[in-house]
C-alpha positions as CSV (number, residue, x, y, z in Angstrom):
1,M,-4.6,18.2,-7.2
2,K,-2.5,15.0,-7.4
3,N,-3.2,11.9,-5.4
4,I,-1.1,10.7,-2.6
5,I,-0.5,7.0,-3.0
6,L,0.7,4.9,0.0
7,I,2.7,1.7,-0.6
8,G,4.5,-0.6,1.8
9,M,4.6,-3.9,3.5
10,P,1.7,-5.6,5.1
11,G,1.4,-4.0,8.6
12,A,3.1,-0.8,7.6
13,G,0.0,1.2,8.4
14,K,-1.1,2.2,4.9
15,S,-4.9,2.1,5.7
16,T,-4.7,3.7,9.1
17,V,-2.2,6.4,8.0
18,G,-4.3,6.9,4.9
19,V,-7.5,7.7,6.8
20,I,-5.8,10.1,9.1
21,L,-3.8,11.7,6.3
22,A,-7.0,12.2,4.2
23,K,-8.8,13.8,7.2
24,A,-5.8,16.1,7.9
25,L,-5.6,17.2,4.3
26,G,-9.3,17.3,3.5
27,R,-9.0,14.6,0.8
28,T,-11.0,11.5,-0.2
29,F,-9.7,8.2,1.1
30,I,-9.6,5.1,-1.1
31,D,-8.4,1.7,0.0
32,T,-7.8,-0.6,-2.9
33,D,-8.0,-3.8,-0.7
34,I,-11.5,-2.8,0.4
35,M,-12.4,-2.1,-3.3
36,I,-11.3,-5.6,-4.2
37,Q,-13.3,-7.2,-1.4
38,E,-16.4,-5.2,-2.2
39,N,-16.2,-6.0,-6.0
40,A,-15.5,-9.7,-5.3
41,G,-18.0,-10.1,-2.4
42,R,-15.2,-12.0,-0.6
43,L,-12.3,-11.4,1.8
44,L,-8.9,-11.0,0.3
45,Q,-7.6,-14.2,1.8
46,E,-10.6,-16.1,0.3
47,I,-9.6,-14.8,-3.2
48,I,-6.0,-15.8,-2.7
49,D,-7.0,-19.3,-1.3
50,T,-9.5,-20.2,-4.0
51,E,-8.0,-18.5,-7.1
52,G,-4.3,-18.3,-6.2
53,P,-1.8,-15.5,-5.9
54,A,-1.5,-14.8,-9.6
55,A,-5.2,-14.4,-10.1
56,F,-5.4,-12.1,-7.0
57,L,-2.5,-10.0,-8.5
58,K,-4.5,-9.6,-11.8
59,T,-7.6,-8.6,-9.9
60,E,-5.5,-6.0,-7.9
61,E,-4.0,-4.6,-11.1
62,E,-7.4,-4.3,-12.7
63,T,-8.8,-2.5,-9.6
64,V,-5.9,0.0,-9.6
65,L,-6.2,0.6,-13.3
66,S,-9.9,1.3,-12.9
67,L,-9.3,4.2,-10.4
68,S,-10.4,7.5,-11.6
69,C,-9.8,10.1,-8.9
70,R,-8.1,13.3,-8.0
71,N,-7.2,14.9,-4.7
72,S,-7.4,11.5,-2.9
73,V,-5.2,9.5,-0.5
74,I,-5.0,5.9,-1.9
75,A,-3.9,3.0,0.4
76,T,-2.8,0.2,-1.9
77,G,-2.3,-3.5,-1.1
78,G,1.2,-4.5,-0.3
79,S,1.5,-6.5,-3.5
80,V,0.6,-3.7,-5.9
81,V,4.2,-3.2,-6.7
82,F,4.3,-6.5,-8.6
83,S,2.3,-4.7,-11.4
84,R,4.4,-2.4,-13.5
85,K,1.3,-1.2,-15.3
86,A,-0.5,-0.4,-12.0
87,M,2.5,1.4,-10.5
88,E,3.1,3.5,-13.7
89,S,-0.6,4.5,-13.6
90,L,-0.5,5.5,-9.9
91,K,2.8,7.4,-10.4
92,K,1.2,9.3,-13.4
93,E,-1.7,10.4,-11.2
94,G,0.1,11.3,-7.9
95,V,3.0,11.1,-5.6
96,V,4.0,7.7,-4.2
97,V,4.9,7.5,-0.5
98,Y,6.6,4.4,0.7
99,L,5.8,3.7,4.3
100,K,8.9,1.8,5.3
101,I,9.1,-0.7,8.2
102,S,11.8,-3.2,9.2
103,F,11.3,-6.9,8.8
104,E,11.2,-7.3,12.6
105,E,8.5,-4.6,12.9
106,M,6.4,-6.2,10.1
107,T,6.5,-9.6,11.8
108,K,5.6,-8.0,15.2
109,R,2.6,-6.3,13.6
110,L,1.3,-9.2,11.6
111,R,-0.7,-11.3,14.1
112,N,-3.3,-12.5,11.6
113,I,-1.0,-13.7,8.7
114,T,-3.2,-16.6,7.7
115,T,-6.4,-14.5,7.3
116,R,-5.0,-11.1,6.4
117,G,-4.8,-11.5,2.6
118,I,-1.0,-11.5,2.1
119,V,0.2,-12.6,-1.3
120,L,2.8,-15.4,-0.7
121,F,3.8,-17.7,-3.5
122,K,4.2,-21.4,-2.9
123,G,7.3,-22.0,-0.8
124,E,8.0,-18.3,-0.2
125,S,8.7,-17.2,3.4
126,L,7.8,-13.9,4.9
127,S,11.5,-13.0,4.8
128,D,11.6,-13.8,1.1
129,M,8.5,-11.7,0.5
130,Y,10.0,-8.8,2.5
131,H,13.3,-8.7,0.7
132,E,11.7,-9.0,-2.8
133,R,9.2,-6.2,-2.2
134,V,11.7,-3.7,-0.5
135,T,13.5,-3.4,-3.8
136,L,10.2,-2.7,-5.7
137,Y,8.9,-0.2,-3.1
138,E,12.2,1.7,-3.3
139,K,12.0,1.7,-7.1
140,Y,8.6,3.3,-7.2
141,A,8.7,5.6,-4.2
142,D,8.9,9.4,-4.7
143,I,9.1,9.8,-0.9
144,T,10.1,7.3,1.8
145,V,8.9,7.7,5.4
146,D,10.2,5.4,8.2
147,C,7.2,4.1,10.1
148,S,8.9,1.7,12.5
149,K,8.7,4.2,15.4
150,G,6.1,6.6,16.6
151,D,2.4,6.5,16.6
152,F,0.2,7.0,13.5
153,E,-0.2,10.8,14.2
154,D,3.6,11.1,14.2
155,I,3.8,9.2,10.9
156,V,1.1,11.4,9.3
157,E,3.1,14.5,10.4
158,K,6.2,13.0,8.8
159,V,4.4,12.3,5.5
160,I,2.9,15.9,5.4
161,G,6.3,17.3,6.1
162,E,7.9,15.3,3.3
163,L,5.0,16.2,0.9
164,D,5.6,19.9,1.7
165,R,9.3,19.7,1.3
166,T,8.9,17.9,-2.1
167,D,6.4,20.6,-3.3
168,R,8.9,23.3,-2.5
169,E,11.7,21.6,-4.5
């Protein structure tokens, strides 16, 4: 069975939706951000602060390329879409679901921006990051689910509905 890969902005709910979705479908849950932290023995923000965004993106790409799984729900970091290699690998192994939120919703959800581990390049604003990434998420998505409204259970139902609809096509 193919993997379900969740992509989207920081704060979109990839990790939370991923856990609930994996339980609902009887699949394994993998969070690539947690894998990076476990492998490095440090928080994401520490890696970004000490090694820089480019080094973090390389680590993220290596982590994704090292995945070897089937029948899993994979929550990726918001910056994974910067790696063409990582995204091609993920798409080959599963269906990519873009959990879409508005810029306003993202800023409302991001209370811990300085410690969360968000890749921002020097001089880049949250708005710049948002608009640059939206194009990439849309490029790689097989399915897009709007997550700006409703609770996580509602979002999981939407994702399952879209997956079922796509399977029938």
